[in-house]
C-alpha positions as CSV (number, residue, x, y, z in Angstrom):
1,M,-19.5,-1.5,-3.4
2,I,-16.1,-3.0,-4.1
3,K,-14.1,-3.7,-1.0
4,T,-10.4,-3.0,-0.9
5,P,-8.3,-5.4,1.1
6,L,-5.9,-3.9,3.6
7,T,-3.9,-5.3,6.4
8,V,-4.3,-3.9,9.9
9,N,-1.0,-2.1,9.6
10,G,-1.9,-0.7,6.2
11,A,-5.2,0.7,7.5
12,E,-3.4,2.2,10.5
13,K,-0.9,3.9,8.2
14,L,-3.7,5.4,6.2
15,R,-5.5,6.7,9.3
16,V,-2.2,8.3,10.5
17,E,-1.7,9.9,7.1
18,L,-5.3,11.2,7.1
19,H,-4.9,12.7,10.6
20,H,-1.7,14.4,9.5
21,L,-3.3,15.8,6.4
22,K,-6.3,17.2,8.4
23,T,-4.4,18.5,11.4
24,V,-1.1,19.7,10.0
25,E,-1.2,20.0,6.2
26,R,-4.6,21.6,5.8
27,P,-4.0,24.3,8.4
28,N,-0.6,25.1,6.9
29,V,-2.1,25.5,3.5
30,I,-4.9,27.8,4.8
31,A,-2.2,29.9,6.6
32,A,-0.1,30.1,3.4
33,I,-3.2,31.2,1.4
34,A,-4.0,33.9,3.9
35,E,-0.4,35.1,3.9
36,A,-0.3,35.3,0.1
37,R,-3.6,37.2,0.1
38,S,-2.2,39.8,2.4
39,H,0.4,40.7,-0.2
40,G,-2.2,42.3,-2.4
41,D,-2.9,41.6,-6.1
42,L,-3.8,38.0,-6.6
43,S,-3.5,38.0,-10.4
44,E,0.3,38.1,-10.3
45,N,0.9,36.4,-7.0
46,A,3.0,33.2,-7.5
47,E,2.8,32.4,-3.7
48,Y,-1.0,32.5,-3.9
49,D,-1.0,30.2,-7.0
50,A,1.4,27.8,-5.3
51,A,-0.7,27.7,-2.1
52,K,-3.9,27.1,-4.0
53,E,-2.3,24.3,-6.0
54,R,-1.0,22.7,-2.7
55,Q,-4.5,23.1,-1.3
56,G,-5.9,21.1,-4.2
57,F,-3.4,18.4,-3.7
58,V,-4.0,18.1,0.0
59,E,-7.8,18.1,-0.3
60,G,-7.6,15.5,-3.1
61,R,-5.4,13.3,-1.0
62,I,-7.8,13.6,2.0
63,A,-10.7,12.6,-0.2
64,E,-8.7,9.6,-1.7
65,V,-7.6,8.3,1.8
66,E,-11.1,8.7,3.2
67,S,-12.5,6.8,0.2
68,K,-10.0,4.0,0.6
69,L,-10.7,3.7,4.3
70,S,-14.5,3.7,3.8
71,T,-14.2,0.8,1.3
72,A,-11.5,-1.1,3.2
73,Q,-11.9,-4.7,4.2
74,I,-9.3,-4.9,7.0
75,I,-7.7,-8.3,7.4
76,D,-5.6,-9.3,10.4
77,P,-3.2,-12.0,9.3
78,K,-2.9,-13.2,12.9
79,L,-6.6,-14.2,12.9
80,L,-6.4,-16.1,9.7
81,D,-7.1,-19.9,9.7
82,A,-5.8,-20.8,6.3
83,D,-4.3,-24.2,7.2
84,G,-0.9,-23.2,5.9
85,R,-2.1,-21.8,2.5
86,C,-0.7,-18.6,1.0
87,V,-3.5,-16.0,1.4
88,F,-3.8,-12.3,1.6
89,G,-1.8,-11.0,4.6
90,S,0.4,-14.1,4.9
91,T,4.2,-13.9,5.0
92,I,5.9,-16.3,2.8
93,D,9.5,-17.6,2.7
94,L,10.5,-18.4,-0.9
95,E,13.5,-19.9,-2.6
96,D,14.3,-19.1,-6.2
97,L,14.9,-22.5,-7.7
98,E,17.2,-21.2,-10.4
99,S,19.6,-19.0,-8.2
100,G,18.9,-20.6,-4.8
101,S,18.4,-17.2,-3.2
102,R,15.8,-16.8,-0.5
103,V,13.3,-14.0,-0.1
104,V,10.5,-13.2,2.3
105,Y,7.3,-11.5,1.1
106,Q,4.0,-10.5,2.7
107,I,1.0,-10.3,0.4
108,V,-0.7,-6.9,1.0
109,G,-3.1,-4.5,-0.7
110,E,-2.2,-2.1,-3.6
111,D,-1.6,0.9,-1.3
112,E,0.7,-1.1,1.1
113,A,3.0,-2.6,-1.5
114,D,6.6,-1.8,-1.1
115,L,9.1,-4.3,-2.6
116,K,12.0,-2.9,-0.6
117,S,10.3,-3.8,2.7
118,G,9.1,-7.2,1.3
119,K,5.5,-6.3,0.8
120,I,4.0,-7.3,-2.6
121,S,0.6,-6.3,-4.0
122,I,-2.1,-8.9,-4.1
123,N,-2.4,-8.0,-7.8
124,S,1.3,-8.7,-8.6
125,P,2.2,-11.7,-10.8
126,I,4.1,-13.3,-8.0
127,A,1.3,-12.9,-5.4
128,R,-1.2,-14.3,-7.9
129,A,1.0,-17.3,-8.5
130,L,1.5,-17.9,-4.7
131,I,-2.2,-17.7,-3.6
132,G,-3.4,-21.1,-2.5
133,K,0.0,-22.7,-2.4
134,F,1.3,-24.6,0.7
135,A,4.9,-25.0,2.0
136,G,6.7,-27.4,-0.3
137,D,4.8,-26.3,-3.4
138,V,6.4,-24.7,-6.4
139,A,5.0,-21.5,-7.9
140,E,5.7,-20.6,-11.5
141,V,5.8,-16.8,-12.0
142,Q,5.6,-15.2,-15.4
143,A,8.3,-12.5,-15.2
144,P,9.6,-10.1,-17.9
145,G,12.7,-12.3,-18.3
146,G,10.7,-15.5,-18.6
147,V,9.1,-18.0,-16.2
148,R,10.7,-18.2,-12.8
149,E,10.1,-20.9,-10.3
150,Y,9.9,-20.4,-6.5
151,E,9.5,-23.0,-3.8
152,V,7.4,-22.1,-0.9
153,I,9.5,-22.8,2.2
154,D,7.2,-21.5,4.9
155,V,3.9,-19.7,5.3
156,R,3.3,-17.6,8.4
157,Y,0.4,-15.4,9.6
158,I,2.1,-12.6,11.6
């Protein structure tokens, strides 16, 4: 079985979403289907069709989240002993050598990735270039606009 890496926060967010889907969304959909059925003829009932479609989405998402959690390998960055290397879960301060701008990224799993909040997927080109680097190293990243170089300023496990 293939394990999916998740940070502790990412796993908790999935658990919260699963709980919401099961305790709020699923009962709402069941109530909407019951309400639509009470209106009579189901063959021309748009409310019923919409409620059934929503039910399919909710049940599919429940199955997807349960599957992700069952195959998750939960990694707590605070417990890592990576000797200052960039690894999954680490938070990295970078400086773009061309522009001089600084950015902070945390390397996370696919489902947790959110560039706006500084979380990059372990499978992204920049994360792959950073893995194994230490503070002071330069990572070359193949970007759509060409090769970009980033200096690793600091690696933290928070």
